LOLUM-24736 format. One line per 2 residues: number of its first residue (from 1); their letters; for each residue x, y, z of C-alpha. Coordinates in steps of 0.02 Angstrom, whole numbers, plus 32768, in hexadecimal, padded with zeros to 4 digits. Last residue first. Example, Ala and Ser with C-alpha at 12.3 -4.5 7.8 and 13.67 -1.06 7.14 Angstrom:
2) SA) 82AC 7FCB 8165; 8267 7F1F 8186
end
This chain:
356) DM) 78A6 E753 A97D; 787A E7FB A9CC
354) IT) 78A1 E85F A92E; 77F8 E8AE A920
352) NL) 77D0 E894 A9D4; 7850 E916 A9FE
350) RH) 7803 E99B A991; 786A EA16 A937
348) AI) 78A8 E9A4 A89F; 7905 E99E A805
346) TL) 78FC E8DE A7DF; 7976 E88A A768
344) VT) 7928 E7E2 A731; 798D E760 A6D8
342) CD) 7904 E6EF A68D; 78D3 E63C A6AC
340) AF) 785B E668 A740; 780D E6F7 A6C8
338) VE) 7755 E6BB A6CB; 7746 E678 A774
336) RI) 77AE E6F8 A7DF; 7771 E78A A770
334) MR) 76BB E75C A788; 76D4 E749 A841
332) QV) 771E E7F4 A840; 7686 E83B A7E8
330) MA) 7610 E7F6 A85E; 766E E82F A8F2
328) DT) 7675 E8DF A8AB; 75BC E8D7 A884
326) QR) 7599 E8BE A93E; 761A E938 A972
324) DV) 75D2 E9CA A90A; 7611 E9FE A868
322) SA) 7690 EA89 A82C; 7737 EA4A A864
320) TA) 770C E998 A825; 7787 E9A0 A789
318) ED) 7815 E9ED A7EE; 7879 E9DE A74B
316) MI) 7875 E91E A72A; 78EF E8E9 A6B2
314) LV) 78E7 E843 A65E; 797B E7DA A615
312) KP) 7953 E733 A5B4; 78C0 E781 A55D
310) RR) 783A E726 A517; 77E8 E7BA A4BE
308) LI) 7743 E77A A4CA; 774A E77B A58E
306) AR) 7788 E830 A58E; 76EC E863 A540
304) AI) 768E E802 A5C2; 76E6 E85A A644
302) CL) 76B3 E904 A5F9; 75FF E8C9 A5F7
300) LQ) 7614 E895 A6B1; 7644 E949 A6C9
298) RQ) 75B5 E995 A673; 753E E91F A6D8
296) GV) 7593 E953 A777; 7579 EA0E A74A
294) SL) 74C7 E9E9 A72B; 748C E9DF A675
292) NE) 7415 EA4C A613; 7481 EAE5 A623
290) GG) 7515 EA83 A5C9; 7568 EB25 A59B
288) ES) 74FA EB38 A508; 7464 EAB4 A509
286) VQ) 7492 E9FF A4EB; 7434 E9B4 A461
284) SS) 7401 E8F4 A458; 744F E89D A3C2
282) IS) 749F E81C A43B; 73EB E7E2 A465
280) EF) 7366 E7FE A4EC; 73E5 E84D A562
278) TG) 7401 E826 A61B; 73E4 E76C A617
276) DL) 7490 E742 A5CA; 74E4 E7CC A63E
274) GV) 752F E743 A6BB; 75DE E760 A69B
272) RR) 7600 E6C3 A649; 755D E6C6 A5E8
270) LA) 758C E76B A598; 762B E720 A556
268) DL) 75C8 E68D A51A; 754E E6F6 A4B6
266) VE) 75EC E753 A46B; 763F E6AA A439
264) AD) 759F E66C A3EA; 758B E712 A38B
262) TH) 7632 E6F8 A339; 76C9 E750 A369
260) EN) 773D E7DB A306; 76B5 E85C A2E6
258) FP) 772A E8EB A317; 76B2 E938 A397
256) DL) 769F E891 A3EF; 764E E89C A49A
254) NY) 7605 E949 A47B; 75DB E928 A3C4
252) RV) 7585 E886 A3FF; 751A E8E6 A484
250) SD) 74E2 E961 A400; 751A EA18 A401
248) SF) 7536 EAB0 A45E; 75E2 EA72 A4A1
246) VV) 7603 EA35 A54C; 76AB EA61 A5AB
244) PD) 76A8 EA2B A66B; 7700 EAA6 A6D5
242) QP) 778A EA5F A73C; 77CD E9FC A6A2
240) II) 77C8 E940 A677; 785E E927 A60C
238) AL) 7889 E8A7 A58C; 793D E887 A544
236) KS) 795E E823 A49E; 790B E8AF A42E
234) RL) 7979 E92D A48A; 7A24 E8E4 A45B
232) DH) 7A02 E8B7 A39E; 79A9 E94C A383
230) LG) 7A32 E9BB A3D2; 7ABE E96E A367
228) IR) 7B42 E910 A3BA; 7BEF E94E A3F8
226) SV) 7BAD E9A1 A497; 7B5A E903 A4CB
224) DV) 7BF7 E8A8 A4EA; 7BCD E7F2 A4C0
222) GD) 7C01 E769 A535; 7B53 E731 A56E
220) II) 7B2B E7E9 A597; 7BC5 E85E A5B2
218) IA) 7BAB E90D A5E2; 7C53 E972 A5D3
216) GG) 7CC0 E9F0 A628; 7CBD EAAF A600
214) CP) 7C52 EB35 A5B4; 7BBA EAD5 A5BB
212) EV) 7B3D EAFF A52E; 7A9B EB46 A570
210) IR) 7A00 EAEF A529; 7A7A EA5C A520
208) FL) 79F7 E9DE A55B; 7A6D E9A7 A5E4
206) AI) 7AA1 EA57 A607; 79F3 EA8D A624
204) MV) 79DD E9FE A69C; 7A6D EA2A A704
202) SS) 7A3E EADB A6FE; 7996 EAA5 A746
200) KG) 79F0 EA74 A7EE; 7A69 EB08 A7F6
198) AG) 7A68 EB3A A8A5; 79F5 EBD4 A87F
196) TR) 7968 EB9C A8F1; 79A7 EB29 A96A
194) GV) 79DD EA6F A944; 79A3 E9CA A907
192) IG) 79D6 E960 A875; 798E E8B6 A896
190) VK) 79D4 E81B A83B; 7971 E781 A7FC
188) ER) 79EE E702 A7AB; 79B3 E69D A717
186) PR) 7A68 E69D A6D0; 7AE9 E6ED A743
184) VQ) 7AF6 E7AE A766; 7BAD E7E5 A774
182) VD) 7BC1 E896 A7BA; 7C55 E917 A7AC
180) IG) 7C0B E9CC A79A; 7C9F EA48 A78C
178) KL) 7C48 EAEC A7B8; 7BA0 EAF7 A775
176) VM) 7B4F EBAD A78A; 7BEB EC10 A74B
174) PG) 7BCA ECC9 A749; 7B75 ED23 A6BD
172) NQ) 7BB3 ED40 A60B; 7B30 ECDA A5B4
170) YR) 7AEE EC5E A643; 7B7C EBF3 A686
168) ML) 7BAB EB3E A682; 7C3F EACF A6B1
166) LG) 7C37 EA13 A6C3; 7CCB E9BC A70A
164) RF) 7C91 E919 A6C5; 7BD9 E8F1 A6C4
162) EV) 7BAF E83F A6AD; 7B06 E7F0 A677
160) RG) 7AEC E738 A659; 7A3D E724 A604
158) ES) 7A5E E671 A5C6; 7A3E E65D A504
156) PW) 7A51 E71B A4E2; 7A5B E711 A451
154) SP) 7A09 E685 A3E9; 7A08 E6F7 A353
152) AP) 7AC1 E6FF A35E; 7B10 E7AE A37B
150) KT) 7B24 E825 A2E9; 7BDB E870 A308
148) EE) 7C0A E88F A251; 7B56 E8A6 A213
146) IE) 7B38 E93D A291; 7A7A E956 A2A6
144) EA) 7A21 E9E9 A2EB; 7AAF EA5E A2DA
142) AE) 7AD7 EAC6 A376; 7A6E EB57 A3AC
140) LT) 7A64 EBFB A35B; 7AA1 ECA6 A39F
138) QG) 7A1C ED1E A374; 7A3D EDB1 A2F5
136) QT) 7A02 ED5C A260; 794B ED32 A270
134) YA) 7927 ED9E A315; 798C EE35 A2D7
132) RA) 794B EE15 A22C; 7897 EE29 A269
130) RE) 78C1 EEC6 A2C6; 790E EF18 A22D
128) VA) 7876 EEE1 A1BA; 7802 EF34 A246
126) NM) 7881 EFCE A23D; 7852 EFDB A180
124) DA) 77AF F034 A1B3; 7809 F0D8 A1D2
122) EL) 7867 F0D5 A129; 77CC F0A8 A0D1
120) QA) 775E F133 A12E; 77E8 F1B4 A0F6
118) LM) 77E7 F175 A04A; 771F F183 A04E
116) RV) 772E F234 A08E; 77BA F264 A00B
114) GH) 7749 F224 9F79; 76A3 F264 9FB8
112) KL) 76E5 F312 9FD3; 7746 F31F 9F2C
110) FG) 76A3 F2DC 9EE0; 7640 F361 9F2E
108) TM) 76C0 F3F1 9F0D; 76CE F3AC 9E50
106) EI) 7612 F3C7 9E3D; 761B F47D 9E73
104) GF) 76AD F49B 9E0C; 7655 F44A 9D7C
102) SL) 75C6 F4C3 9D87; 763D F555 9DAF
100) GV) 76A8 F52C 9CFD; 75FF F511 9C9A
98) AV) 75BA F5B6 9CD6; 7662 F606 9CB1
96) WG) 7667 F5AC 9BFC; 75B3 F5F4 9BDD
94) AP) 75E5 F6A8 9C12; 767A F6A5 9B8D
92) LL) 772D F6A9 9BD3; 77BB F724 9BB4
90) SP) 7758 F7B8 9BB4; 7716 F7B7 9C64
88) FT) 77C2 F7A1 9CB7; 77BD F7D2 9D6A
86) AA) 7703 F792 9D73; 7729 F6F0 9D1F
84) FA) 77C9 F6DB 9D83; 776A F6FD 9E28
82) AI) 76D5 F682 9E03; 7759 F5FC 9DDD
80) IF) 77C2 F61E 9E7D; 7720 F62C 9EE3
78) VT) 76E9 F57A 9EA7; 778E F535 9ED3
76) FA) 7787 F593 9F7D; 76DD F549 9F9F
74) GL) 7720 F49E 9F81; 77AC F4B1 9FF7
72) VD) 772C F4F1 A079; 76C5 F462 A05C
70) LR) 774E F3EE A072; 7785 F43A A10D
68) LT) 76D6 F437 A156; 76C5 F37E A125
66) LW) 776D F357 A178; 7735 F3AD A21B
64) NS) 768F F344 A211; 76EF F2A4 A1FF
62) LF) 776C F2D6 A291; 76D5 F304 A2FD
60) AQ) 768C F259 A2DD; 771E F1FE A30C
58) MI) 7731 F261 A3A8; 767D F232 A3CC
56) AN) 76A8 F179 A3B3; 774E F189 A41A
54) NN) 76EC F1DE A4B2; 765E F15B A492
52) NR) 76C7 F0CA A4AC; 771C F101 A54E
50) DF) 766A F12D A58D; 7624 F08A A55B
48) AA) 76AF F030 A5C3; 7690 F09E A653
46) QN) 75D2 F06F A64F; 75F8 EFBA A648
44) TR) 7672 EFC9 A6E3; 75EB F038 A745
42) IF) 755D EFBB A717; 75D8 EF24 A754
40) HQ) 75F8 EF7C A7FF; 753C EFAF A80F
38) EM) 7503 EEF9 A7F1; 7586 EEB1 A874
36) GY) 7507 EE67 A8EF; 7569 EDC3 A901
34) AR) 74DC ED57 A8D1; 74A4 EDD9 A842
32) IT) 7550 EDCD A7EF; 7559 ED0D A809
30) VA) 74B8 ED05 A7B1; 74DF ED74 A72A
28) GG) 7585 ED15 A6F8; 755E ECE7 A648
26) LM) 7507 ED82 A61B; 7592 EDE9 A675
24) QS) 7620 ED98 A611; 75C7 EDB7 A569
22) FG) 75A6 EE67 A5A6; 7665 EE70 A5CE
20) SF) 769E EE31 A528; 7639 EEA0 A4BF
18) IP) 7662 EF33 A522; 7718 EF0F A532
16) SR) 7722 EEFD A469; 76E2 EFB2 A44C
14) SI) 7780 F007 A497; 77F6 EFB9 A41F
12) SE) 7779 EFEE A37C; 776F F0A2 A3C8
10) LR) 782F F0A9 A3E1; 7851 F070 A329
8) QV) 77D3 F0E3 A2E9; 782B F16E A354
6) ET) 78D2 F140 A2F4; 7881 F140 A24B
4) SS) 7831 F1EB A262; 78D1 F23A A29A
2) RR) 7925 F20A A205; 7893 F240 A18E
end
């Protein structure tokens, strides 16, 4: 039973890569074909199936071995009853012996069923163990709101961002931000450039407190962001990511998932980014992954979402890295017009993105 529990845990763990790999291959089928990597991914998938099948077959062997042991135990019980009756025939009437043998055989079946169910329960409890590891064994983020340090509803009013000796590392790794000292004035447009691994995106991650800084401070309009709740911080910032995030739902839900704005405000945001003629109405559906939209339209949808937030601080994380130059120019023009009164931090790898 103990071995069965451990093997069941291994089987469950080895099953996860099959599902995740299959999902990734479906999403990236075009790229896999374009680079001629079909055989590589077929071999990877087969290796994952082999690992899972090894554990599944071992689990079946253990189950059969348990069944054999229980059958032997049941047969031994019946043998003891029969041997006792044969050895001492005068002690028990023939009818009692028949009843004893009958109940002995039935007891064997019940014993086998009960022990097998107990073993199966123990093995299946590893699913509860894994669920508890995810729900209780993970490090939680900070509080959503802290009443003692809750900022004013109008915060941030200017959009002044200041990094004071900012230090940050990922878990127990090396320091990736080493004493950053920067002052960004209100409504200023700042480009963050550098080679891969220089820490550009880490600045954004620290600003949103996705990873907590291990030293220094980030001050926005006089408020240390590490002392306020995560909801109070993140709801006041906006980001246009490199890969536009769209949901398989209506256009309205994509722009205002928390239903905080009116239909007129949603339509105005679409108009300001030039998407008012793209959809029949704000109830039009966006397909999974935004497949019924071009990459540029998805990015403009993300810009419209940021417009609705009316942020004073906007972060662009290589927002035009996956679009062509024409779409890049259109997106940049929209950002210059729409977010003229915002403080904009732009993580970029194209010179024309930060030329102005």
